[in-house]
RODO-2510 file (C-alpha; in nm, 4 decimals, decimal comma):
residues 590
     n   res          X          Y          Z
     1     m     0,0000     0,0000     0,0000
     2     a     0,1082     0,3603    -0,0527
     3     g     0,1216     0,4229     0,3201
     4     h     0,3728     0,1406     0,3644
     5     d     0,6129     0,3014     0,1166
     6     s     0,5732     0,6324     0,2993
     7     h     0,6607     0,4679     0,6294
     8     e     0,9746     0,3149     0,4831
     9     d     1,0876     0,6597     0,3648
    10     v     1,0390     0,8117     0,7103
    11     a     1,1640     0,5122     0,9086
    12     r     1,4919     0,5322     0,7165
    13     g     1,5837     0,8429     0,9220
    14     f     1,8894     0,6784     1,0784
    15     a     1,9679     0,4919     0,7562
    16     a     1,9588     0,8158     0,5539
    17     i     2,1999     0,9755     0,7982
    18     s     2,4235     0,6660     0,7892
    19     e     2,4366     0,6626     0,4085
    20     r     2,5734     1,0175     0,4047
    21     p     2,7316     1,0764     0,7481
    22     y     2,8001     1,4457     0,7096
    23     a     2,6132     1,7758     0,6755
    24     d     2,6759     2,1466     0,7057
    25     v     2,4771     2,1552     1,0299
    26     l     2,3886     1,8811     1,2784
    27     i     2,1122     1,9651     1,5254
    28     i     2,0977     1,7592     1,8445
    29     g     1,7516     1,7706     2,0010
    30     g     1,4086     1,7226     1,8454
    31     g     1,2041     1,9518     2,0674
    32     i     1,0339     2,2597     1,9272
    33     n     1,3493     2,4744     1,9230
    34     g     1,5578     2,2133     1,7434
    35     l     1,2787     2,1389     1,4952
    36     a     1,2211     2,5083     1,4236
    37     t     1,5938     2,5592     1,3611
    38     f     1,5865     2,2556     1,1296
    39     r     1,2975     2,4107     0,9356
    40     d     1,4648     2,7511     0,9124
    41     l     1,7956     2,6117     0,7848
    42     a     1,6212     2,3800     0,5393
    43     l     1,4385     2,6802     0,3964
    44     q     1,7782     2,8466     0,3420
    45     g     1,8957     2,5477     0,1362
    46     v     2,1440     2,4351     0,4024
    47     d     2,2401     2,0685     0,4223
    48     v     2,1025     1,9992     0,7711
    49     a     2,0502     1,6868     0,9809
    50     l     1,8652     1,6523     1,3115
    51     v     1,8806     1,3709     1,5657
    52     e     1,6632     1,3112     1,8720
    53     r     1,7453     1,0387     2,1245
    54     g     1,3760     0,9671     2,1903
    55     d     1,0703     1,0533     1,9874
    56     f     1,0341     1,3934     1,8288
    57     v     0,8851     1,6491     2,0724
    58     g     0,8963     1,3890     2,3499
    59     g     1,0812     1,5856     2,6198
    60     a     1,0329     1,9316     2,7667
    61     s     0,8320     2,0495     2,4647
    62     a     0,5666     1,7868     2,5410
    63     a     0,5070     1,9210     2,8930
    64     s     0,3887     2,2736     2,8203
    65     s     0,0939     2,4662     2,9613
    66     h    -0,0562     2,4660     2,6087
    67     m    -0,0284     2,8432     2,5844
    68     i     0,1320     3,0937     2,3511
    69     h     0,1733     3,3975     2,5695
    70     g     0,3722     3,7143     2,6086
    71     g     0,4531     3,6389     2,9695
    72     i     0,2943     3,9239     3,1562
    73     r     0,4522     3,8112     3,4832
    74     y     0,8015     3,8472     3,3333
    75     l     0,7505     4,2242     3,3433
    76     e     0,8031     4,1972     3,7183
    77     n     1,1478     4,0543     3,6427
    78     g     1,2246     4,3514     3,4180
    79     e     1,2412     4,1261     3,1081
    80     f     1,0905     4,3828     2,8721
    81     r     1,2831     4,2621     2,5664
    82     l     1,1554     3,9084     2,6118
    83     v     0,7959     4,0180     2,6719
    84     h     0,7981     4,2432     2,3653
    85     e     0,9375     3,9628     2,1494
    86     a     0,6931     3,7104     2,2957
    87     v     0,3896     3,9331     2,2337
    88     t     0,5103     3,9926     1,8772
    89     e     0,5567     3,6187     1,8205
    90     r     0,2180     3,5428     1,9803
    91     n     0,0467     3,7805     1,7392
    92     a     0,2359     3,6278     1,4467
    93     l     0,1491     3,2695     1,5446
    94     l    -0,2194     3,3602     1,5497
    95     r    -0,1728     3,4367     1,1787
    96     i     0,0694     3,1664     1,0648
    97     a    -0,0586     2,8739     1,2776
    98     p    -0,4306     2,9495     1,3252
    99     h    -0,5174     2,5786     1,3210
   100     y    -0,3528     2,5289     1,6618
   101     v    -0,2942     2,8802     1,8020
   102     r    -0,6146     3,0649     1,8880
   103     p    -0,7074     3,3685     2,0999
   104     l    -0,7543     3,2848     2,4666
   105     q    -0,9563     3,5052     2,7003
   106     t    -0,7786     3,5164     3,0343
   107     t    -0,9157     3,6476     3,3641
   108     i    -0,7167     3,7356     3,6764
   109     p    -0,9143     3,7297     4,0056
   110     i    -0,7806     4,0064     4,2323
   111     f    -0,8355     4,0201     4,6080
   112     s    -0,6739     4,3528     4,7017
   113     t    -0,6338     4,7039     4,5619
   114     f    -0,2887     4,8450     4,6359
   115     s    -0,1045     4,5434     4,7720
   116     g     0,2406     4,4957     4,6235
   117     v     0,2806     4,8423     4,4734
   118     l     0,5512     4,9404     4,7205
   119     t     0,7084     4,5960     4,7628
   120     a     0,7269     4,4971     4,3942
   121     p     1,0420     4,7075     4,3284
   122     l     1,2043     4,5576     4,6380
   123     r     1,0994     4,2097     4,5294
   124     f     1,2660     4,2717     4,1946
   125     l     1,5848     4,4035     4,3549
   126     r     1,5964     4,1069     4,5942
   127     h     1,5318     3,8600     4,3065
   128     g     1,2184     3,7303     4,4701
   129     g     1,3579     3,7300     4,8207
   130     g     1,1762     3,8550     5,1289
   131     k     0,8245     3,8001     5,2519
   132     h     0,5663     3,7451     4,9797
   133     v     0,3107     4,0226     4,9344
   134     e     0,0037     3,9692     4,7165
   135     r    -0,0141     4,1566     4,3874
   136     g    -0,3064     4,3988     4,4011
   137     a    -0,5237     4,5645     4,1360
   138     a    -0,3031     4,8719     4,0945
   139     l     0,0103     4,6664     4,0275
   140     i    -0,1737     4,4352     3,7858
   141     k    -0,3232     4,7369     3,6063
   142     i     0,0239     4,8830     3,5503
   143     g     0,1452     4,5516     3,4113
   144     l    -0,1492     4,5142     3,1735
   145     v    -0,1104     4,8675     3,0368
   146     i     0,2539     4,7906     2,9541
   147     y     0,1553     4,4494     2,8157
   148     d    -0,1078     4,5954     2,5842
   149     s     0,1394     4,8581     2,4626
   150     f     0,3574     4,5824     2,3166
   151     s     0,0742     4,4821     2,0804
   152     r     0,0471     4,8217     1,9127
   153     g     0,0876     4,8163     1,5388
   154     g    -0,0156     4,4636     1,4549
   155     g    -0,1993     4,3491     1,7630
   156     r    -0,4257     4,0491     1,7116
   157     v    -0,6135     4,0450     2,0417
   158     p    -0,8382     4,2925     2,2294
   159     r    -0,7153     4,5221     2,5059
   160     h    -0,7536     4,4345     2,8719
   161     a    -1,0590     4,5280     3,0816
   162     f    -1,1074     4,5717     3,4583
   163     h    -1,4315     4,4886     3,6394
   164     g    -1,5431     4,5332     3,9978
   165     r    -1,6717     4,2607     4,2274
   166     r    -2,0384     4,2746     4,1234
   167     r    -1,9771     4,2465     3,7506
   168     s    -1,7010     3,9909     3,8032
   169     l    -1,9347     3,7603     3,9970
   170     r    -2,2073     3,8125     3,7401
   171     q    -1,9709     3,6899     3,4669
   172     l    -1,8177     3,4107     3,6780
   173     p    -2,0720     3,3264     3,9515
   174     q    -1,8593     3,0576     4,1182
   175     l    -1,5564     3,2771     4,1774
   176     n    -1,4481     3,3218     4,5378
   177     p    -1,6918     3,5868     4,6699
   178     a    -1,4006     3,7628     4,8404
   179     v    -1,2826     3,8785     4,4973
   180     k    -1,2597     4,2583     4,4658
   181     y    -1,1847     4,2896     4,0946
   182     t    -1,1108     4,0885     3,7851
   183     a    -0,8775     4,1872     3,5054
   184     t    -0,9442     4,0251     3,1698
   185     y    -0,6949     4,0259     2,8856
   186     w    -0,6150     3,8046     2,5871
   187     d    -0,3292     3,5703     2,5106
   188     a    -0,3393     3,2598     2,2929
   189     s    -0,4012     2,8899     2,3428
   190     l    -0,1908     2,6139     2,1879
   191     h    -0,4337     2,3291     2,1369
   192     d    -0,1912     2,0609     2,0189
   193     p     0,1757     2,1407     2,0898
   194     e     0,3056     1,8076     1,9635
   195     r     0,1134     1,8313     1,6395
   196     l     0,2346     2,1852     1,5725
   197     a     0,5906     2,0618     1,6259
   198     l     0,5313     1,7810     1,3760
   199     d     0,4063     2,0400     1,1269
   200     v     0,7325     2,2309     1,1756
   201     l     0,9280     1,9100     1,1116
   202     r     0,7227     1,8300     0,8006
   203     d     0,7799     2,1808     0,6635
   204     g     1,1555     2,1396     0,7057
   205     r     1,1636     1,8019     0,5350
   206     t     0,9495     1,9286     0,2490
   207     a     1,1605     2,2402     0,1993
   208     g     1,4947     2,0627     0,2146
   209     g     1,4247     1,7310     0,0456
   210     d     1,7300     1,5053     0,0607
   211     r     1,9291     1,7881     0,2203
   212     a     1,7053     1,7927     0,5297
   213     r     1,7247     1,4654     0,7203
   214     a     1,5791     1,3986     1,0654
   215     a     1,5964     1,0838     1,2755
   216     n     1,4205     1,0103     1,6028
   217     y     1,5472     0,7426     1,8417
   218     t     1,9010     0,8468     1,7456
   219     a     2,1344     0,9620     2,0221
   220     a     2,4523     1,1691     2,0081
   221     v     2,6641     0,9730     2,2556
   222     a     3,0245     1,0898     2,2138
   223     a     3,2788     1,2890     2,0165
   224     d     3,5376     1,1012     1,8108
   225     d     3,8295     1,2828     1,6486
   226     g     3,6219     1,5840     1,5499
   227     g     3,3123     1,3813     1,4633
   228     i     2,9958     1,3020     1,6557
   229     v     2,9127     0,9408     1,7391
   230     l     2,5448     0,8769     1,6672
   231     r     2,3736     0,5666     1,7988
   232     d     2,0553     0,4072     1,6687
   233     v     1,8708     0,3572     1,9970
   234     e     1,6680     0,0716     1,8482
   235     t     1,9539    -0,1410     1,7132
   236     g     2,2629    -0,0110     1,8914
   237     e     2,4355     0,0610     1,5590
   238     e     2,6797     0,3531     1,5733
   239     i     2,8221     0,5830     1,3088
   240     r     3,0607     0,8796     1,3086
   241     f     2,8982     1,1950     1,1724
   242     t     3,0750     1,5194     1,0805
   243     a     2,9386     1,8728     1,0497
   244     s     3,0813     2,2231     1,0378
   245     v     2,8251     2,3482     1,2884
   246     v     2,6643     2,1500     1,5698
   247     v     2,3521     2,3018     1,7259
   248     n     2,2866     2,1725     2,0759
   249     a     1,9106     2,2184     2,1238
   250     s     1,8749     1,9562     2,3957
   251     g     1,6734     2,1797     2,6263
   252     p     1,7261     2,0907     2,9933
   253     w     1,9724     1,8199     2,8806
   254     t     2,2050     2,0735     2,7101
   255     d     2,4847     2,0186     2,9636
   256     v     2,4436     1,6402     2,9369
   257     t     2,4884     1,6630     2,5599
   258     n     2,7929     1,8887     2,5863
   259     d     2,9472     1,6512     2,8406
   260     a     2,9018     1,3659     2,5929
   261     l     3,0730     1,5766     2,3254
   262     g     3,3738     1,6268     2,5518
   263     d     3,3051     1,9822     2,6671
   264     p     3,1566     1,9847     3,0198
   265     t     2,9330     2,2884     3,0648
   266     r     2,7130     2,4149     3,3441
   267     y     2,4770     2,6363     3,1526
   268     m     2,1470     2,4911     3,2702
   269     g     1,9418     2,5151     3,5885
   270     g     1,5952     2,4056     3,4843
   271     t     1,2909     2,4016     3,7101
   272     k     1,0138     2,1441     3,7059
   273     g     0,6617     2,2379     3,6071
   274     s     0,3715     1,9949     3,6534
   275     h     0,0082     1,9897     3,5418
   276     i    -0,3041     1,7822     3,5950
   277     v    -0,5891     1,7268     3,3494
   278     l    -0,9398     1,6971     3,4935
   279     d    -1,2596     1,5579     3,3479
   280     h    -1,4969     1,7722     3,5544
   281     p    -1,8008     1,9279     3,3793
   282     e    -1,8858     2,1569     3,6712
   283     l    -1,5327     2,2968     3,6874
   284     l    -1,5299     2,3337     3,3092
   285     a    -1,8553     2,5332     3,3242
   286     a    -1,7259     2,7460     3,6130
   287     t    -1,4393     2,8752     3,3975
   288     g    -1,6878     3,0380     3,1615
   289     g    -1,4761     2,9214     2,8682
   290     r    -1,1810     3,1372     2,9756
   291     e    -0,8503     3,0719     3,1429
   292     l    -0,8277     3,1751     3,5073
   293     f    -0,4742     3,2991     3,5650
   294     f    -0,3973     3,4082     3,9157
   295     e    -0,1654     3,4294     4,2109
   296     h    -0,1864     3,1500     4,4654
   297     s    -0,1221     3,2110     4,8356
   298     d     0,2511     3,1401     4,7989
   299     g     0,2934     3,3970     4,5224
   300     r     0,3188     3,1376     4,2454
   301     i     0,1288     3,2289     3,9272
   302     v    -0,0997     2,9381     3,8393
   303     l    -0,3774     2,8627     3,5943
   304     i    -0,7084     2,6834     3,5459
   305     y    -0,7576     2,6387     3,1743
   306     p    -1,0482     2,4809     2,9769
   307     l    -0,9126     2,2768     2,6870
   308     k    -1,0648     2,0067     2,4652
   309     g    -1,3571     1,9535     2,7038
   310     r    -1,1143     1,8968     2,9931
   311     v    -0,9619     2,1378     3,2464
   312     l    -0,5856     2,1809     3,2676
   313     v    -0,4524     2,2963     3,6056
   314     g    -0,0917     2,4043     3,6583
   315     t     0,1838     2,4793     3,7082
   316     t     0,4580     2,4447     3,9670
   317     d     0,8083     2,5944     3,9523
   318     l     1,0386     2,3684     4,1541
   319     e     1,4113     2,3087     4,1541
   320     h     1,4899     1,9757     3,9874
   321     d     1,7847     1,7384     3,9735
   322     m     1,7986     1,5956     3,6186
   323     t     1,8969     1,2552     3,7604
   324     d     1,5573     1,2297     3,9335
   325     p     1,2339     1,1158     3,7632
   326     i     1,0363     1,3979     3,6033
   327     v     0,6867     1,3355     3,7388
   328     c     0,3975     1,5257     3,8915
   329     t     0,4046     1,4289     4,2596
   330     d     0,1201     1,3764     4,5052
   331     a     0,2281     1,6927     4,6860
   332     e     0,1905     1,8909     4,3643
   333     i    -0,1553     1,7436     4,3114
   334     d    -0,2537     1,8560     4,6622
   335     y    -0,1263     2,2023     4,5688
   336     f    -0,3386     2,2093     4,2527
   337     l    -0,6557     2,0946     4,4273
   338     d    -0,5994     2,3582     4,6952
   339     l    -0,5619     2,6365     4,4403
   340     v    -0,8886     2,5346     4,2695
   341     r    -1,0628     2,5537     4,6088
   342     h    -0,9078     2,8971     4,6654
   343     v    -1,0525     3,0474     4,3473
   344     l    -1,3689     2,8386     4,2994
   345     p    -1,4564     2,7315     4,6553
   346     d    -1,7998     2,5900     4,5740
   347     v    -1,6701     2,3504     4,3072
   348     a    -1,5795     2,0187     4,4692
   349     v    -1,2721     1,8730     4,3009
   350     d    -1,0757     1,5666     4,4074
   351     r    -0,8344     1,3117     4,2669
   352     d    -1,1112     1,1036     4,1097
   353     s    -1,1495     1,3664     3,8359
   354     i    -0,7850     1,3487     3,7251
   355     v    -0,7487     1,1732     3,3889
   356     y    -0,3837     1,2584     3,3268
   357     r    -0,0911     1,4367     3,4885
   358     f     0,2411     1,5308     3,3395
   359     a     0,5602     1,7190     3,4187
   360     g     0,8580     1,8653     3,2404
   361     v     1,1722     2,0612     3,3149
   362     r     1,1994     2,4125     3,1767
   363     p     1,5315     2,4680     2,9947
   364     l     1,6275     2,7631     3,2146
   365     p     1,9806     2,8923     3,2684
   366     g     2,1714     2,8159     3,5865
   367     h     2,0612     3,0569     3,8563
   368     g     2,2407     2,9851     4,1840
   369     d     2,0353     3,1094     4,4795
   370     l     1,7906     3,3073     4,2650
   371     a     1,4277     3,2172     4,3397
   372     p     1,2820     2,9933     4,0607
   373     g     1,0102     3,2457     3,9740
   374     f     1,2741     3,5111     3,9080
   375     v     1,4960     3,3020     3,6802
   376     s     1,5128     3,4612     3,3364
   377     r     1,2873     3,3053     3,0725
   378     d     1,4957     3,4670     2,8008
   379     y     1,7363     3,2669     2,5872
   380     r     2,0944     3,3046     2,4755
   381     i     2,3337     3,1193     2,2454
   382     e     2,6703     2,9953     2,3714
   383     s     2,9476     2,9186     2,1216
   384     a     3,2475     2,6866     2,1644
   385     p     3,4796     2,4858     1,9377
   386     l     3,3892     2,1221     1,8844
   387     p     3,6504     1,9182     2,0761
   388     g     3,8996     1,7720     1,8315
   389     r     3,8257     2,0207     1,5526
   390     v     3,9236     2,3852     1,5287
   391     d     3,7079     2,4399     1,2198
   392     a     3,3785     2,3200     1,3759
   393     t     3,1599     2,5072     1,6233
   394     v     2,9019     2,3991     1,8802
   395     l     2,6158     2,6452     1,9356
   396     s     2,4240     2,5708     2,2569
   397     l     2,0787     2,7182     2,3080
   398     v     2,0340     2,8133     2,6738
   399     g     1,6685     2,8791     2,7512
   400     g     1,3881     2,9071     2,4988
   401     k     1,0130     2,8656     2,5251
   402     w     0,7234     2,7629     2,3051
   403     t     0,6035     3,1159     2,2345
   404     t     0,9350     3,2354     2,0941
   405     f     1,0403     2,9198     1,9089
   406     r     1,0394     3,0846     1,5654
   407     a     1,2474     3,3809     1,6836
   408     s     1,5019     3,1727     1,8754
   409     a     1,5347     2,9384     1,5759
   410     e     1,5962     3,2390     1,3510
   411     h     1,8755     3,3559     1,5806
   412     l     2,0311     3,0090     1,5870
   413     a     2,0008     2,9758     1,2093
   414     d     2,1594     3,3182     1,1582
   415     r     2,4554     3,2213     1,3757
   416     a     2,4957     2,8989     1,1783
   417     l     2,4693     3,0840     0,8460
   418     d     2,7371     3,3303     0,9591
   419     l     2,9707     3,0429     1,0459
   420     l     2,9029     2,8855     0,7055
   421     a     2,9474     3,2236     0,5294
   422     r     2,6084     3,1823     0,3660
   423     p     2,3390     3,4482     0,3263
   424     r     1,9839     3,4182     0,4556
   425     r     1,7621     3,3853     0,1511
   426     l     1,4230     3,4165     0,3192
   427     s     1,2702     3,4915     0,6566
   428     t     1,0334     3,2609     0,8416
   429     a     0,8476     3,5663     0,9779
   430     g     0,4942     3,5509     0,8422
   431     l     0,5491     3,2124     0,6772
   432     p     0,2524     2,9780     0,7449
   433     i     0,3304     2,6622     0,9385
   434     g     0,1972     2,3250     0,8232
   435     g    -0,1799     2,3036     0,8322
   436     g    -0,1995     2,6787     0,8885
   437     l    -0,1351     2,7333     0,5182
   438     g    -0,4676     2,8255     0,3583
   439     y    -0,6566     2,7587     0,6803
   440     p    -1,0161     2,8871     0,6437
   441     m    -1,0760     3,1749     0,8857
   442     t    -1,4475     3,2338     0,8225
   443     e    -1,7451     2,9988     0,8422
   444     r    -1,8093     3,0410     0,4719
   445     a    -1,4485     2,9615     0,3834
   446     r    -1,4591     2,6648     0,6194
   447     h    -1,7652     2,5132     0,4487
   448     r    -1,6046     2,5670     0,1090
   449     w    -1,2796     2,4011     0,2185
   450     i    -1,4645     2,1002     0,3590
   451     a    -1,6638     2,0600     0,0373
   452     d    -1,3505     2,0875    -0,1765
   453     n    -1,1475     1,8371     0,0288
   454     a    -1,4059     1,5815     0,1366
   455     a    -1,2455     1,2973    -0,0632
   456     g    -1,5790     1,1178    -0,0432
   457     l    -1,5982     1,1344     0,3381
   458     p    -1,8977     1,2796     0,5254
   459     a    -1,8715     1,6550     0,5833
   460     d    -1,8806     1,6236     0,9633
   461     r    -1,5881     1,3810     0,9495
   462     v    -1,3826     1,6174     0,7360
   463     a    -1,4708     1,9035     0,9721
   464     r    -1,3254     1,7053     1,2643
   465     l    -1,0108     1,6331     1,0638
   466     l    -0,9762     2,0028     0,9776
   467     d    -0,9980     2,0904     1,3467
   468     r    -0,7399     1,8239     1,4285
   469     y    -0,4839     1,8824     1,1521
   470     g    -0,5558     2,2142     0,9833
   471     t    -0,5328     2,1993     0,6044
   472     v    -0,3040     1,8946     0,6312
   473     a    -0,6433     1,7257     0,6822
   474     a    -0,6737     1,7094     0,3023
   475     a    -0,3968     1,4472     0,2890
   476     v    -0,5395     1,2664     0,5918
   477     a    -0,8870     1,2534     0,4366
   478     a    -0,7479     1,1234     0,1082
   479     a    -0,5552     0,8484     0,2910
   480     i    -0,8646     0,7483     0,4887
   481     a    -1,0763     0,7383     0,1731
   482     a    -0,8194     0,5111     0,0067
   483     d    -0,8074     0,2755     0,3061
   484     t    -1,0751     0,0120     0,2472
   485     a    -1,0364    -0,1239     0,6021
   486     d    -1,0981     0,2117     0,7709
   487     a    -1,3420     0,1997     1,0621
   488     p    -1,3976     0,3975     1,3846
   489     l    -1,2183     0,2544     1,6842
   490     e    -1,4551     0,0782     1,9222
   491     t    -1,2741     0,2105     2,2284
   492     v    -1,2184     0,5659     2,1021
   493     p    -1,4656     0,6378     1,8179
   494     a    -1,3251     0,9892     1,7655
   495     y    -1,0347     0,8223     1,5824
   496     s    -1,0449     0,5670     1,3030
   497     s    -0,8104     0,2869     1,2069
   498     g    -0,7320     0,4372     0,8661
   499     e    -0,6477     0,7719     1,0232
   500     l    -0,4039     0,6067     1,2644
   501     r    -0,2476     0,4028     0,9855
   502     h    -0,1837     0,7236     0,7950
   503     l    -0,0141     0,8810     1,0970
   504     a     0,1997     0,5715     1,1464
   505     a     0,2922     0,5702     0,7786
   506     s     0,3811     0,9367     0,7423
   507     e     0,4993     1,0656     1,0816
   508     a     0,8029     0,8603     1,1843
   509     v     0,6142     0,6428     1,4316
   510     v     0,8449     0,3827     1,5877
   511     h     0,6566     0,2780     1,9022
   512     l     0,2968     0,2668     2,0178
   513     d     0,3538     0,5380     2,2793
   514     d     0,4486     0,7747     1,9951
   515     v     0,0848     0,7489     1,8855
   516     l    -0,0797     0,7374     2,2289
   517     m     0,1090     1,0361     2,3693
   518     r     0,2235     1,2575     2,0807
   519     r     0,0586     1,1888     1,7413
   520     t    -0,2835     1,1948     1,9084
   521     s    -0,4406     1,3417     2,2251
   522     l    -0,5395     1,0015     2,3629
   523     a    -0,3226     1,0186     2,6766
   524     f    -0,3967     1,3854     2,7448
   525     m    -0,7709     1,3235     2,7229
   526     g    -0,7563     1,0174     2,9484
   527     d    -0,8556     0,7834     2,6657
   528     v    -0,5707     0,5329     2,7013
   529     s    -0,6724     0,1974     2,8456
   530     a    -0,5419    -0,1543     2,8003
   531     d    -0,8193    -0,2125     2,5464
   532     s    -0,7665     0,1106     2,3511
   533     a    -0,3905     0,0524     2,3441
   534     r    -0,4438    -0,2930     2,1945
   535     e    -0,6901    -0,1575     1,9392
   536     v    -0,4526     0,1193     1,8314
   537     a    -0,1645    -0,1299     1,8058
   538     a    -0,3741    -0,3613     1,5918
   539     a    -0,4735    -0,0722     1,3648
   540     i    -0,1175     0,0416     1,2895
   541     a     0,0466    -0,3030     1,2916
   542     p     0,0063    -0,3665     0,9143
   543     v     0,1861    -0,0406     0,8318
   544     l     0,4705    -0,0955     1,0772
   545     g     0,5117    -0,4666     1,0106
   546     w     0,4281    -0,5754     1,3649
   547     d     0,3242    -0,9341     1,4316
   548     a     0,1066    -1,0395     1,7280
   549     a     0,4035    -1,0743     1,9631
   550     r     0,5387    -0,7318     1,8698
   551     c     0,1925    -0,5804     1,9229
   552     e     0,1828    -0,7161     2,2769
   553     e     0,5328    -0,5818     2,3439
   554     e     0,4254    -0,2402     2,2187
   555     v     0,1094    -0,2443     2,4307
   556     e     0,3173    -0,3192     2,7408
   557     r     0,5645    -0,0470     2,6475
   558     g     0,2869     0,2030     2,5680
   559     l     0,1043     0,1463     2,8965
   560     a     0,4329     0,1705     3,0849
   561     a     0,5148     0,4992     2,9090
   562     v     0,1822     0,6541     3,0088
   563     h     0,2298     0,5257     3,3629
   564     a     0,5835     0,6707     3,3759
   565     a     0,4447     1,0136     3,2856
   566     d     0,1503     0,9704     3,5246
   567     p     0,2421     0,7329     3,8107
   568     g    -0,1114     0,7517     3,9498
   569     w    -0,2668     0,6269     3,6284
   570     v    -0,4052     0,2760     3,5865
   571     p    -0,5847     0,1694     3,2659
   572     a    -0,9596     0,1383     3,3058
   573     a    -0,9668    -0,2052     3,1434
   574     e    -0,7729    -0,4980     3,2870
   575     a    -0,6541    -0,2707     3,5678
   576     g    -0,4714    -0,5408     3,7613
   577     e    -0,2687    -0,6612     3,4663
   578     a    -0,1932    -0,3111     3,3395
   579     s    -0,0833    -0,1954     3,6828
   580     a     0,1573    -0,4854     3,7058
   581     v     0,2916    -0,4075     3,3589
   582     a     0,3370    -0,0404     3,4419
   583     s     0,4990    -0,0941     3,7793
   584     g     0,7401    -0,3490     3,6413
   585     a     0,8481    -0,1418     3,3438
   586     s     1,1115     0,1252     3,3313
   587     r     1,1395     0,4275     3,1054
   588     t     1,3903     0,7074     3,0922
   589     d     1,2025     1,0368     3,0660
   590     r     1,3312     1,2463     2,7820
***
């Protein structure tokens, strides 16, 4: 079948790199920043290769708060450059990736008027030290005026608005009645971070052709006489790869990668952020369809965020040792449940509503004794010679966040182009990403697109695919229509077997957990069970060449991977067996 040929082309990622073990630029790290740099360089015609030791977008980039935001709280840190860039990039992403990035109404409940006005400058000077004082309405108003000013001349979202207690409770009746004001402003939601990252990867491959190669499950494990030793994680095969420029985009593992390359660095000091996902209709209704973004009693800025019919609650900001597991702990869950009670005291929420929890480490710079909340969210690029070669350079990205991925990739690409003495031939600013190209922005245009790309499928089915993939849905619909065995999954009818086979065939799927956790929203939505995992494995097995034994291995691995991300999770079906599988399995978080 056509899909099988497509899978062979993608699955040859390591083989394609082995056949020609050199490039102008080698990127280590397949998170959003590495993938965006790959795309940018491919668009410049550079011979570029990317390797990722796990699955693409399987590390820090998979643990985001699902937001594209300017970072209003970073104003308190004095990071005006970063906030201005982030607001600019947010506005741009609303235009170039409208299939996944959409305006998000955000409300801040405020419980005092002038609190924090006098202490905020001292808090800044002390880098977060001293006794915490709540941020009041006056301080928040100042921040929002500055924030709005950054959107002038190209703003894509409305200005902020302040409301008193009466109107605030009329709009959000279940808010804590002690609220004095609410401030409402707009940022942007990121509905499917992993899928947007895959769009970025696809764009790079399409633009570069044979000169843009990317391989997941490929680790950079050592330096060897001026080359980089790459290991196929699946087979153990190793090759020596050479490049004039090496981009280290390993996120929180940047120092680990540099150590492996023979240059010990201590650039990073990431903090852990955790989230829980709740299936709770009353809580969902209480949000009024908007994000609640507020200050908890300890001064931490946290959020309650309606998304995909679920409610996302986060996030923490805790020091983390990269040798420890990256998981959302029971203590963090207690913290989240407490913050929901603080803002929406009449909404009863407990652990039974949690369908998924996840955690990641922010790729922040080392910060010594600086309080985690005051660590810079900005990024910088460090340059050093590649050990063993005077004519090769390693560029390490320190920092970086989802909102500014295009800008940070542009800076990395420019540094690489300078080292290669090559000109930039086009900018990625304003260039549509993946399924954002030609995405219908009006209801009329939407109906026309669905009619033109139905491929014989029912209109409501194509509409769901458009929501899920943007205009890339045209290729998905065509693949489904050509798949005579396509049928809705019994366990998760929102997906079909033909749709999953197409993803497996065209998106570098190696393991079942790639599909459960990153190519789809099954894990995030709480739709992974022993039964659904087996059904998904059976659906994609013909494309990936899995026999019955391999399917069972992948089911065990997939359930263990979900359990590793969410230690409190047990599949709904065959709970005893799945729990035993999960507890007996091991997985290194990436």
